C-alpha positions in Angstrom: -11.3 14.7 3.3 -8.4 13.0 5.1 -7.0 10.1 3.2 -4.2 8.5 5.2 -2.7 5.1 4.9 0.1 3.4 6.8 2.4 0.8 5.1 4.7 -1.8 6.7 7.1 -4.2 5.1 6.5 -7.9 5.9 9.0 -10.8 5.9 7.7 -12.5 2.8 8.4 -9.6 0.3 4.9 -8.2 0.9 3.6 -4.9 2.1 0.8 -4.4 4.6 -1.4 -1.3 4.0 -4.1 0.0 6.4 -6.3 3.0 7.0 -4.5 5.0 9.7 -7.7 6.6 10.9 -9.3 3.2 11.6 -6.6 0.7 12.5 -9.2 -1.9 13.5 -10.0 -2.5 9.9 -8.2 -5.4 8.2 -5.0 -4.7 6.5 -4.5 -5.2 2.8 -1.4 -7.1 1.5 0.4 -6.4 -1.7 3.6 -7.7 -3.3 6.4 -5.2 -3.3 6.2 -5.2 -7.1 2.4 -4.5 -7.1 2.7 -1.6 -4.6 5.6 0.0 -6.5 3.6 -0.2 -9.7 0.6 1.4 -8.0 2.6 4.2 -6.5 4.3 4.8 -9.9 0.8 5.0 -11.5 -0.3 7.6 -9.0 2.7 9.7 -10.1 1.8 9.3 -13.8 4.3 6.5 -14.5 3.7 3.2 -16.4 1.9 0.4 -14.7 3.7 -3.0 -14.9 
């Protein structure tokens, strides 16, 4: 399975995330804090 995502910073302290295999799908938006917490949890860190 190929699980690829692209991220891009936005002007309003948000991050856009999309499926790089199907760029026609809508992007998801997260606050920088939420995305950092999510990535930390993937690596076994605490979720804030």
